[in-house]
C-alpha positions in Angstrom: 125.7 86.0 91.0 122.0 86.9 90.8 120.9 90.3 92.0 117.9 90.4 94.3 116.1 93.4 95.6 116.3 93.7 99.3 113.1 95.0 101.0 113.6 97.4 103.8 110.8 98.1 106.3 109.8 101.8 106.6 108.8 103.7 109.7 105.3 104.3 108.5 102.4 101.8 108.0 101.5 100.2 104.7 98.7 102.0 103.0 95.7 99.7 103.3 91.9 100.0 103.9 92.6 99.8 107.6 95.1 102.7 107.3 92.5 105.0 105.7 89.8 104.0 108.2 92.0 104.8 111.2 93.2 108.0 109.5 89.6 109.2 109.2 88.9 108.4 112.9 92.1 110.2 113.8 91.2 113.3 111.9 87.7 113.3 113.5 89.3 112.9 116.9 91.6 115.8 116.1 88.6 118.1 115.5 86.7 117.1 118.7 89.8 117.0 120.8 91.2 120.3 119.6 87.8 122.0 120.1 87.5 120.4 123.6 90.7 122.1 124.7 90.3 125.4 123.0 86.6 125.9 123.4 85.2 123.6 126.1 88.2 124.1 128.5 88.1 127.8 127.3 91.9 128.0 126.8 91.7 129.7 123.4 93.2 128.8 120.1 96.7 130.2 120.8 97.2 128.5 124.1 95.7 125.2 122.8 98.0 125.4 119.8 101.1 125.8 122.0 100.0 122.8 124.0 99.3 120.6 121.0 102.5 121.7 119.2 104.5 120.7 122.3 102.8 117.3 122.4 103.5 116.9 118.6 107.2 117.7 119.0 107.6 115.2 121.9 105.7 112.5 120.0 107.5 113.1 116.7 110.9 113.0 118.5 110.0 109.6 120.0 108.8 108.4 116.6 112.0 109.5 114.8 114.2 108.0 117.5 112.4 104.7 117.4 114.3 102.0 115.6 111.2 100.3 114.0 107.5 101.0 113.2 105.3 101.1 116.3 101.6 101.4 115.4 100.4 103.2 118.6 103.3 105.6 118.6 102.8 106.4 114.9 99.0 107.1 115.3 99.7 109.1 118.5 101.8 111.4 116.3 99.0 111.6 113.7 96.5 112.5 116.4 98.9 115.2 117.6 99.1 116.7 114.1 95.3 116.7 113.8 94.7 118.4 117.2 97.4 120.9 116.6 96.1 121.4 113.0 92.6 122.1 114.4 93.7 124.8 116.8 96.3 126.4 114.5 93.8 126.6 111.6 91.2 128.1 113.9 93.7 130.6 115.2 94.7 131.6 111.7 91.1 131.8 110.4 89.5 133.5 113.4 92.0 135.1 115.8 94.2 136.5 113.0 91.1 137.6 111.1 92.3 136.3 107.7 89.2 134.2 107.2 88.9 130.7 105.7 90.1 131.6 102.2 93.2 133.4 103.6 94.1 130.6 106.0 93.6 127.9 103.4 95.7 129.7 100.9 98.6 130.3 103.3 98.5 126.6 104.4 98.4 125.4 100.8 101.5 127.4 100.0 103.3 126.0 103.1 102.3 122.4 102.2 103.5 122.8 98.6 106.7 124.4 99.8 107.4 121.5 102.2 106.7 118.9 99.6 108.8 120.8 97.0 111.7 121.0 99.4 111.4 117.3 100.3 111.4 116.4 96.6 114.3 118.7 95.8 116.5 117.2 98.6 115.4 113.5 98.3 114.2 113.2 94.8 110.9 111.6 95.9 107.9 112.4 98.2 106.7 108.8 98.3 105.9 107.4 101.7 107.8 104.3 100.6 111.0 106.2 101.1 110.4 107.1 104.8 113.3 105.1 106.3 115.8 107.6 107.5 115.5 110.4 110.2 115.9 113.1 107.5 113.2 111.8 105.3 111.0 111.2 108.3 111.3 114.9 109.3 110.2 116.0 105.8 107.3 113.5 106.1 106.0 114.8 109.4 106.4 118.4 108.4 104.3 117.8 105.3 101.7 115.9 107.4 101.5 118.8 109.9 100.8 121.3 107.1 98.4 118.9 105.3 96.4 118.4 108.5 96.2 122.1 109.2 95.2 122.8 105.6 92.6 120.1 105.8 91.1 121.7 108.9 90.9 125.1 107.2 89.2 123.5 104.1 86.8 121.5 106.3 85.7 124.6 108.3 85.4 126.7 105.1 83.3 124.2 103.1 81.3 123.0 106.2 80.5 126.4 107.5 76.8 126.6 108.4 76.4 129.5 106.1 77.8 127.4 103.2 77.3 123.7 102.6 76.9 122.8 106.2 78.6 119.9 108.1 76.7 117.1 106.4 77.1 118.8 103.0 80.8 119.3 103.5 81.2 115.6 104.6 79.4 114.5 101.4 81.6 116.7 99.2 84.9 115.4 100.7 83.6 111.8 100.6 82.9 112.1 96.9 86.3 113.6 96.4 87.9 110.6 98.1 85.8 108.2 96.0 87.1 109.9 92.8 90.6 109.5 94.0 90.0 105.8 94.7 88.6 105.3 91.2 91.6 107.1 89.7 93.9 104.9 91.8 92.4 101.6 90.6 91.5 102.5 87.0 94.2 105.0 85.7 98.0 105.4 85.7 97.9 108.7 87.6 100.8 108.8 90.1 100.0 106.8 93.2 102.2 109.2 95.2 100.2 112.2 94.0 96.9 110.4 94.8 98.1 109.4 98.2 98.8 113.0 99.2 95.5 114.1 97.7 93.6 111.5 99.7 95.7 112.3 102.8 94.7 115.9 102.6 91.0 115.2 101.9 90.6 112.8 104.8 91.4 115.7 107.1 88.5 118.0 106.1 86.2 115.0 106.1 87.1 114.4 109.7 86.8 118.1 110.5 83.2 118.2 109.1 82.2 115.0 110.8 83.7 116.2 114.1 81.9 119.5 113.8 78.7 117.7 112.9 79.0 115.7 116.1 79.7 118.5 118.6 78.4 121.7 117.2 75.0 123.1 118.4 71.8 121.8 116.8 71.0 125.4 115.7 74.2 125.3 113.6 73.4 122.0 112.0 75.3 119.8 114.5 74.2 117.0 117.0 75.4 118.9 120.1 77.3 115.9 121.6 79.7 116.7 124.4 83.2 117.3 122.8 84.9 115.4 125.6 82.5 112.4 125.3 82.9 112.4 121.5 86.7 112.5 121.9 86.8 109.6 124.3 84.5 107.5 122.1 86.7 108.3 119.1 89.8 107.3 121.1 88.2 103.9 121.8 87.2 103.4 118.1 90.8 104.2 117.1 92.2 101.7 119.5 89.7 99.1 118.3 90.7 99.9 114.7 94.4 99.5 115.3 93.7 96.1 117.0 91.2 94.9 114.4 93.3 96.1 111.4 96.8 95.6 112.8 99.0 98.1 110.8 102.2 96.6 109.3 105.3 98.6 108.4 105.4 99.6 104.8 108.3 98.4 102.6 110.9 100.3 100.7 112.8 98.7 97.8 116.4 98.8 98.9 119.6 98.4 97.0 120.1 95.2 95.0 122.3 92.7 96.8 124.1 89.6 95.4 122.7 86.2 96.1 
């Protein structure tokens, strides 16, 4: 009997143009939303981090328990990682006094360690394998570290004393363009390029978010953080509806036919 490859739907969306567009909106929302709670509401980085980590844990629990891919639930977890990443990176960089280089270095090590452990246990770090609770836990742990690292990188490069928010956004945009060229014109591992792009979209969102809500004197537009956050929520919802995400596929075991 012929053997056919059975396609199994994963718990994460297929990687498309719509995916990256919504991801950038989510990372920008994470920056304005995180700053709104820690700064505008004056709760501080530590308290805001505890709040967002709690939200993340609840959201990721619901995501892992879900039997199928649900777009709004998935992106709710992503937003939770971006807001938590914003406040945790700010806490590490500023409250702990280790600065941008120190915070970025620690977070890079944690991200590499999480991806290395995932690969050692599962033999792959491809998002196409996210179909079991254990793999999903590795996936979300790596995403949390990547979002936090991205925030630290965005703040470091986009600092007003460095390249500025607009300069930082340009640098990360060029980086993403290079990754896209490599994806379509070379044989570089698509899994490696995915994670590189996933990391870079976070500092792009961080610099754009800071550009929107930081004071004019610091190179920003001084928009209200809460207003910017609400607008970004609306744009995210529109993006999900206009570019309906579909579950990715994982090549399952061959079955007789």
